[in-house]
C-alpha angles and dihedrals in degrees: 000000000000112000128210111205126203115209111197146150131198098347116106117180103048104050096048091045091049093053090044092051096047092049094045089060089067095213107182113252096009130101135168130217143151113281116256120191139156127175110350117228121213098231101040120090122220115266090228125093089199132016121196104205120210102155116029093100086072100037115057090193090058092047091054090045091054094049091051089047093051091054087060092052103268111146109230122202099231114023105251093205095058096039089056090054101042126098137175097249091054089049091054092049092048091049092053092051091051093052097254114140116249130170121248107285139179136181118231129216117249115280090213126032111267114245115295095010132104140176095298087057088064100052092123093055121102112246126225095026118236098240092165089066090052095053090043088057105038103018130220100286111071148101128272117204140156115275091235103022132120142180092055088283114156091001116147128194105218122204103165140359095273087060093043092057094040088056094041089054089054093052092086108189097337122121106239136203122216116202134181112250116245114224091221130190095184129027129192136191111196128198110213115193125185090354087277111066119070129186115188115208123191105231139180114206093188091066126086111281095256091051104046100098105079112227097190103037126180125248115279133204110267094221089055093052091047090054094047089050094049093044090051092053092045090056098044093044090053096046093044096232115153090191124032147125124234122198125208128191111198119213119172090348094306116121107218114201102233103168132007108150097096104119090160098042125186107275097164112144092219094054105036097038133238100284093047091045093050090051096051094045090049095048097043090048091052090047095051092047091050091051093045090056090061096038139147095061109180112203127225101253096244128109094240090057097044092050090054104262114154115265124243119228089254091054093048093052088047093051091046091053093050091048094055105070116183115269111245095227108040107014089246123138124245116233119250134172118248119227100257122146092215088066090070114078120202133171119267123268118291132188121204111179105213133319119322 
Protein backbone atom coordinates (compact mmCIF):
# COMPACT_ATOMS: atom_id res chain seq x y z
CA UNK A 1 0.00 0.00 0.00
CA UNK A 2 1.41 3.40 -1.02
CA UNK A 3 0.51 6.19 1.39
CA UNK A 4 -0.05 9.86 0.57
CA UNK A 5 0.58 12.00 3.64
CA UNK A 6 -0.77 15.51 4.27
CA UNK A 7 1.43 17.82 6.37
CA UNK A 8 -0.56 20.78 7.72
CA UNK A 9 -0.92 23.21 10.60
CA UNK A 10 -3.79 25.46 11.60
CA UNK A 11 -5.86 25.14 8.42
CA UNK A 12 -8.93 22.94 8.68
CA UNK A 13 -11.05 22.54 5.55
CA UNK A 14 -8.49 21.66 2.85
CA UNK A 15 -6.40 18.87 4.48
CA UNK A 16 -9.41 16.83 5.53
CA UNK A 17 -11.15 17.32 2.19
CA UNK A 18 -8.02 16.26 0.32
CA UNK A 19 -7.64 13.05 2.32
CA UNK A 20 -11.33 12.28 1.88
CA UNK A 21 -11.21 12.94 -1.88
CA UNK A 22 -8.15 10.76 -2.50
CA UNK A 23 -9.61 7.86 -0.53
CA UNK A 24 -13.04 8.22 -2.13
CA UNK A 25 -11.48 7.58 -5.55
CA UNK A 26 -10.58 4.05 -4.40
CA UNK A 27 -7.36 3.85 -6.41
CA UNK A 28 -5.93 0.37 -5.92
CA UNK A 29 -2.90 0.34 -3.63
CA UNK A 30 -3.08 4.04 -2.67
CA UNK A 31 -4.44 5.60 0.54
CA UNK A 32 -4.19 9.08 2.06
CA UNK A 33 -3.80 10.13 5.69
CA UNK A 34 -2.45 12.92 7.87
CA UNK A 35 1.31 12.63 8.41
CA UNK A 36 2.45 11.39 11.79
CA UNK A 37 6.11 11.62 12.83
CA UNK A 38 8.23 11.73 15.94
CA UNK A 39 12.00 11.78 16.13
CA UNK A 40 13.45 11.08 12.68
CA UNK A 41 16.21 8.46 12.39
CA UNK A 42 19.01 8.91 9.87
CA UNK A 43 18.80 5.46 8.27
CA UNK A 44 15.01 5.02 8.19
CA UNK A 45 12.96 6.11 5.16
CA UNK A 46 9.62 7.84 5.46
CA UNK A 47 6.61 5.49 5.13
CA UNK A 48 4.95 7.89 2.64
CA UNK A 49 5.18 7.66 -1.15
CA UNK A 50 4.01 11.28 -1.46
CA UNK A 51 3.73 14.11 1.05
CA UNK A 52 1.70 17.26 0.37
CA UNK A 53 3.46 19.94 2.43
CA UNK A 54 1.36 22.79 3.85
CA UNK A 55 3.36 23.76 6.95
CA UNK A 56 7.14 23.15 6.82
CA UNK A 57 7.87 26.79 5.92
CA UNK A 58 6.95 27.59 9.55
CA UNK A 59 8.47 24.53 11.24
CA UNK A 60 12.22 23.85 10.69
CA UNK A 61 11.88 20.31 12.10
CA UNK A 62 9.26 19.47 9.47
CA UNK A 63 11.41 20.96 6.69
CA UNK A 64 14.38 18.82 7.76
CA UNK A 65 12.14 15.73 7.86
CA UNK A 66 10.88 16.39 4.32
CA UNK A 67 14.40 16.78 2.92
CA UNK A 68 15.36 13.50 4.56
CA UNK A 69 12.27 11.78 3.16
CA UNK A 70 13.02 13.09 -0.34
CA UNK A 71 16.47 11.48 -0.27
CA UNK A 72 14.77 8.12 0.31
CA UNK A 73 12.42 8.60 -2.65
CA UNK A 74 9.34 10.25 -1.15
CA UNK A 75 7.86 12.77 -3.60
CA UNK A 76 7.26 16.09 -1.84
CA UNK A 77 4.73 18.65 -3.06
CA UNK A 78 6.49 21.13 -3.16
CA UNK A 79 10.23 20.41 -3.46
CA UNK A 80 11.60 21.34 0.01
CA UNK A 81 15.14 21.93 -1.28
CA UNK A 82 14.08 24.54 -3.81
CA UNK A 83 11.51 26.11 -1.50
CA UNK A 84 14.27 26.67 1.06
CA UNK A 85 16.46 28.37 -1.54
CA UNK A 86 13.81 30.57 -3.19
CA UNK A 87 13.08 34.25 -2.48
CA UNK A 88 10.87 36.97 -3.92
CA UNK A 89 13.61 39.09 -5.49
CA UNK A 90 14.99 36.07 -7.32
CA UNK A 91 11.44 35.42 -8.51
CA UNK A 92 11.12 38.92 -9.94
CA UNK A 93 14.49 38.73 -11.68
CA UNK A 94 13.60 35.35 -13.16
CA UNK A 95 10.22 36.64 -14.36
CA UNK A 96 11.90 39.55 -16.10
CA UNK A 97 14.33 37.16 -17.80
CA UNK A 98 11.39 35.01 -18.94
CA UNK A 99 9.56 37.96 -20.48
CA UNK A 100 6.87 38.15 -17.81
CA UNK A 101 6.01 41.74 -16.85
CA UNK A 102 7.06 42.82 -13.33
CA UNK A 103 7.02 46.29 -11.75
CA UNK A 104 10.31 48.09 -10.97
CA UNK A 105 11.66 46.45 -7.80
CA UNK A 106 14.70 46.81 -5.54
CA UNK A 107 16.01 44.95 -2.49
CA UNK A 108 17.01 47.07 0.49
CA UNK A 109 19.84 46.52 2.99
CA UNK A 110 18.78 45.53 6.51
CA UNK A 111 17.73 48.46 8.67
CA UNK A 112 19.24 46.78 11.74
CA UNK A 113 22.24 44.49 11.78
CA UNK A 114 21.28 40.81 11.44
CA UNK A 115 22.07 38.70 14.54
CA UNK A 116 25.78 38.31 15.35
CA UNK A 117 26.85 40.99 12.88
CA UNK A 118 28.05 44.56 13.35
CA UNK A 119 29.34 47.57 11.43
CA UNK A 120 32.45 45.69 10.31
CA UNK A 121 30.27 43.00 8.77
CA UNK A 122 28.85 45.64 6.44
CA UNK A 123 32.12 46.98 5.01
CA UNK A 124 30.96 46.21 1.45
CA UNK A 125 27.78 48.24 1.88
CA UNK A 126 27.52 51.68 0.33
CA UNK A 127 27.20 54.45 2.92
CA UNK A 128 25.33 56.69 2.93
CA UNK A 129 22.79 54.85 0.82
CA UNK A 130 21.71 56.54 -2.40
CA UNK A 131 18.01 56.80 -1.59
CA UNK A 132 17.41 59.21 -4.46
CA UNK A 133 18.27 56.50 -6.98
CA UNK A 134 15.77 54.16 -5.30
CA UNK A 135 12.94 56.69 -5.61
CA UNK A 136 13.93 57.56 -9.17
CA UNK A 137 13.68 53.89 -10.12
CA UNK A 138 10.61 52.75 -8.18
CA UNK A 139 8.84 55.99 -7.30
CA UNK A 140 7.22 57.03 -4.04
CA UNK A 141 4.09 54.88 -4.39
CA UNK A 142 4.81 51.24 -3.78
CA UNK A 143 4.83 48.28 -1.43
CA UNK A 144 7.54 47.19 0.98
CA UNK A 145 7.58 43.52 1.94
CA UNK A 146 10.00 40.87 3.27
CA UNK A 147 12.10 39.11 0.68
CA UNK A 148 10.84 35.71 1.81
CA UNK A 149 7.62 36.57 3.62
CA UNK A 150 4.04 35.48 3.11
CA UNK A 151 0.53 35.89 4.43
CA UNK A 152 0.71 39.69 4.13
CA UNK A 153 2.97 39.83 7.23
CA UNK A 154 5.13 42.97 7.50
CA UNK A 155 3.78 44.34 4.20
CA UNK A 156 3.54 48.15 3.99
CA UNK A 157 1.65 50.28 1.47
CA UNK A 158 3.86 53.27 0.72
CA UNK A 159 2.42 56.56 -0.59
CA UNK A 160 5.30 58.99 -0.01
CA UNK A 161 8.86 59.21 1.34
CA UNK A 162 7.76 59.72 4.94
CA UNK A 163 5.76 56.49 4.82
CA UNK A 164 8.67 54.73 3.14
CA UNK A 165 11.14 55.59 5.89
CA UNK A 166 8.58 54.92 8.62
CA UNK A 167 8.05 51.41 7.21
CA UNK A 168 11.78 50.88 6.72
CA UNK A 169 12.42 51.83 10.35
CA UNK A 170 9.93 49.13 11.42
CA UNK A 171 11.53 46.40 9.30
CA UNK A 172 14.02 45.49 12.01
CA UNK A 173 16.68 43.08 10.68
CA UNK A 174 14.56 41.71 7.81
CA UNK A 175 15.69 42.07 4.22
CA UNK A 176 12.96 44.02 2.45
CA UNK A 177 11.79 44.40 -1.14
CA UNK A 178 10.41 47.72 -2.38
CA UNK A 179 8.21 47.52 -5.47
CA UNK A 180 6.36 50.07 -7.55
CA UNK A 181 2.59 50.01 -7.02
CA UNK A 182 0.51 48.98 -10.02
CA UNK A 183 -2.59 51.10 -10.65
CA UNK A 184 -4.60 48.02 -11.50
CA UNK A 185 -8.03 47.74 -13.03
CA UNK A 186 -8.17 43.93 -12.81
CA UNK A 187 -6.42 41.63 -10.35
CA UNK A 188 -6.13 37.84 -10.56
CA UNK A 189 -4.91 35.11 -8.27
CA UNK A 190 -4.17 31.88 -10.12
CA UNK A 191 -3.88 28.38 -8.75
CA UNK A 192 -1.31 26.38 -10.74
CA UNK A 193 -1.26 22.62 -10.17
CA UNK A 194 1.20 20.13 -11.64
CA UNK A 195 2.75 22.93 -13.74
CA UNK A 196 -0.07 22.28 -16.25
CA UNK A 197 -3.45 23.20 -14.79
CA UNK A 198 -4.45 26.83 -14.10
CA UNK A 199 -7.50 28.30 -12.41
CA UNK A 200 -7.76 32.07 -12.78
CA UNK A 201 -9.59 33.63 -9.83
CA UNK A 202 -10.65 37.30 -9.87
CA UNK A 203 -9.37 38.82 -6.65
CA UNK A 204 -9.45 42.15 -4.83
CA UNK A 205 -6.54 42.60 -2.38
CA UNK A 206 -8.10 45.79 -0.98
CA UNK A 207 -11.04 43.90 0.55
CA UNK A 208 -11.09 42.13 3.94
CA UNK A 209 -9.31 38.79 3.70
CA UNK A 210 -12.47 36.65 3.69
CA UNK A 211 -14.00 38.69 0.83
CA UNK A 212 -11.09 38.96 -1.60
CA UNK A 213 -12.12 36.19 -4.02
CA UNK A 214 -14.85 37.66 -6.23
CA UNK A 215 -17.79 35.30 -6.47
CA UNK A 216 -19.57 37.17 -9.30
CA UNK A 217 -16.77 38.58 -11.46
CA UNK A 218 -17.31 40.65 -14.60
CA UNK A 219 -16.43 39.48 -18.10
CA UNK A 220 -12.75 39.70 -19.02
CA UNK A 221 -10.95 40.00 -22.33
CA UNK A 222 -10.06 36.51 -23.59
CA UNK A 223 -6.62 37.60 -24.78
CA UNK A 224 -5.84 38.97 -21.30
CA UNK A 225 -6.90 35.70 -19.65
CA UNK A 226 -4.80 33.71 -22.11
CA UNK A 227 -1.73 35.79 -21.32
CA UNK A 228 -2.34 35.46 -17.57
CA UNK A 229 -2.63 31.68 -17.96
CA UNK A 230 0.52 31.41 -20.04
CA UNK A 231 2.58 33.67 -17.75
CA UNK A 232 1.45 31.68 -14.69
CA UNK A 233 2.52 28.43 -16.35
CA UNK A 234 5.82 29.92 -17.50
CA UNK A 235 6.71 31.00 -13.97
CA UNK A 236 5.73 27.75 -12.23
CA UNK A 237 7.43 25.58 -14.83
CA UNK A 238 10.64 27.60 -14.45
CA UNK A 239 10.48 27.47 -10.64
CA UNK A 240 9.45 23.82 -10.52
CA UNK A 241 6.51 24.30 -8.16
CA UNK A 242 3.75 21.70 -8.53
CA UNK A 243 1.39 23.74 -6.34
CA UNK A 244 1.54 27.52 -6.27
CA UNK A 245 -0.48 30.67 -6.69
CA UNK A 246 0.53 33.50 -9.00
CA UNK A 247 -0.92 36.99 -8.57
CA UNK A 248 -1.27 39.50 -11.41
CA UNK A 249 -2.19 43.17 -11.19
CA UNK A 250 -3.37 44.47 -14.57
CA UNK A 251 -2.65 48.05 -15.63
CA UNK A 252 -3.40 49.28 -19.17
CA UNK A 253 -4.01 45.69 -20.26
CA UNK A 254 -0.62 44.44 -19.02
CA UNK A 255 -0.65 41.72 -16.31
CA UNK A 256 2.21 42.40 -13.90
CA UNK A 257 3.33 39.40 -11.83
CA UNK A 258 3.17 40.63 -8.23
CA UNK A 259 3.56 37.55 -6.07
CA UNK A 260 4.36 33.98 -7.06
CA UNK A 261 6.18 32.43 -4.13
CA UNK A 262 3.14 30.80 -2.51
CA UNK A 263 3.94 27.06 -2.43
CA UNK A 264 1.38 26.51 0.36
CA UNK A 265 -1.37 28.79 -0.97
CA UNK A 266 -4.61 29.60 0.80
CA UNK A 267 -7.12 26.85 0.11
CA UNK A 268 -9.63 27.46 2.87
CA UNK A 269 -13.22 26.84 1.82
CA UNK A 270 -14.49 29.95 3.58
CA UNK A 271 -12.07 32.35 1.88
CA UNK A 272 -11.70 30.94 -1.64
CA UNK A 273 -15.35 29.96 -2.12
CA UNK A 274 -16.98 26.62 -2.89
CA UNK A 275 -16.20 26.45 -6.62
CA UNK A 276 -12.51 27.32 -6.22
CA UNK A 277 -12.24 24.95 -3.27
CA UNK A 278 -13.72 22.06 -5.23
CA UNK A 279 -11.29 22.69 -8.09
CA UNK A 280 -8.16 22.77 -5.94
CA UNK A 281 -9.14 19.67 -3.94
CA UNK A 282 -9.87 17.73 -7.14
CA UNK A 283 -6.68 18.75 -8.94
CA UNK A 284 -4.29 18.26 -6.01
CA UNK A 285 -5.84 14.85 -5.34
CA UNK A 286 -5.25 13.85 -8.98
CA UNK A 287 -1.67 15.17 -8.86
CA UNK A 288 -0.82 13.36 -5.62
CA UNK A 289 -2.22 10.08 -6.94
CA UNK A 290 -0.29 10.40 -10.22
CA UNK A 291 2.94 10.99 -8.31
CA UNK A 292 2.23 8.12 -5.89
CA UNK A 293 1.93 5.72 -8.83
CA UNK A 294 5.54 6.45 -9.87
CA UNK A 295 7.02 6.67 -6.36
CA UNK A 296 9.55 6.10 -4.95
CA UNK A 297 11.63 8.51 -7.02
CA UNK A 298 15.21 8.21 -5.82
CA UNK A 299 17.08 11.41 -6.70
CA UNK A 300 20.54 11.64 -8.15
CA UNK A 301 22.58 12.92 -5.23
CA UNK A 302 23.64 16.22 -6.77
CA UNK A 303 22.54 19.73 -5.89
CA UNK A 304 21.15 20.48 -9.34
CA UNK A 305 18.84 17.46 -9.16
CA UNK A 306 17.78 18.05 -5.56
CA UNK A 307 16.84 21.62 -6.44
CA UNK A 308 14.62 20.34 -9.24
CA UNK A 309 16.75 20.69 -12.36
CA UNK A 310 15.90 18.38 -15.24
CA UNK A 311 17.94 15.18 -15.34
CA UNK A 312 20.24 14.31 -18.23
CA UNK A 313 20.04 10.81 -19.73
CA UNK A 314 23.32 9.98 -18.02
CA UNK A 315 21.94 11.08 -14.65
CA UNK A 316 18.75 9.06 -15.17
CA UNK A 317 20.71 5.89 -15.97
CA UNK A 318 22.91 6.50 -12.94
CA UNK A 319 19.86 6.95 -10.70
CA UNK A 320 18.24 3.81 -12.13
CA UNK A 321 21.39 1.83 -11.42
CA UNK A 322 21.50 3.03 -7.81
CA UNK A 323 17.80 2.27 -7.37
CA UNK A 324 18.20 -1.40 -8.36
CA UNK A 325 20.11 -3.22 -5.60
CA UNK A 326 21.01 -6.89 -6.14
CA UNK A 327 18.48 -9.39 -4.86
CA UNK A 328 19.99 -11.46 -2.05
CA UNK A 329 18.67 -14.80 -3.40
CA UNK A 330 19.20 -14.82 -7.13
CA UNK A 331 21.35 -11.82 -7.96
CA UNK A 332 18.39 -10.23 -9.73
CA UNK A 333 17.70 -6.55 -9.46
CA UNK A 334 14.54 -5.17 -7.95
CA UNK A 335 12.54 -2.73 -10.05
CA UNK A 336 12.44 0.91 -9.00
CA UNK A 337 11.18 4.05 -10.66
CA UNK A 338 13.72 6.58 -11.89
CA UNK A 339 13.08 10.21 -11.03
CA UNK A 340 11.85 11.39 -14.41
CA UNK A 341 9.25 14.15 -14.75
CA UNK A 342 7.76 12.51 -17.85
CA UNK A 343 6.64 9.58 -15.68
CA UNK A 344 4.02 11.79 -14.03
CA UNK A 345 0.95 12.40 -16.13
CA UNK A 346 -1.35 15.34 -15.56
CA UNK A 347 -4.27 16.90 -17.47
CA UNK A 348 -3.69 19.62 -20.00
CA UNK A 349 -3.80 23.30 -19.08
CA UNK A 350 -7.16 24.74 -18.20
CA UNK A 351 -8.24 28.31 -17.62
CA UNK A 352 -11.27 28.99 -15.47
CA UNK A 353 -11.98 32.74 -15.25
CA UNK A 354 -13.41 33.04 -11.78
CA UNK A 355 -16.00 31.15 -9.78
CA UNK A 356 -18.93 29.75 -11.66
